[in-house]
Structures are given as C-alpha cells and as structure tokens.
C-alpha angles and dihedrals in degrees: 000000000000130000127206129189124214142176123213106241099175142356120215113181109289094359138069129203113224129195122204112242100181092068134032104264139137091195116118127214118211111215130179110247089228087072093051131074111275094236098063122130134170106296096027112143116224137191118210116203134147092002093304134107119219130186112240136191 
C-alpha cells in the first residue's frame, strides 16, 4: 500500500490542481472535486491512500 501527499494549489470549478509534497516535483495533478473532501481550499494538505483523499494537519 502506498501513500502520497498533496497540497491543493488551485481550484477551478469542478476540478482541483494538486501538487505532490512528499517528493520534489512541479507537476500538477488535476482531480475532480467530487473525489476530494468537501472542505478543501487552496493550501489544504491531503493524504492519498487506498484510493481516498483525506485532509491532514
């Protein structure tokens, strides 16, 4: 089981752009907001594990 960590860098309508924080990367991941916790905002830290996103710290 792998775990990835992200930060929400922007929200555009029904999608959010996420940036990996557990590795050095400038690549962005576009994710449908329906797959993310409802309370996300720009700057929210997320953990992705077992096909689910969870707000952390």
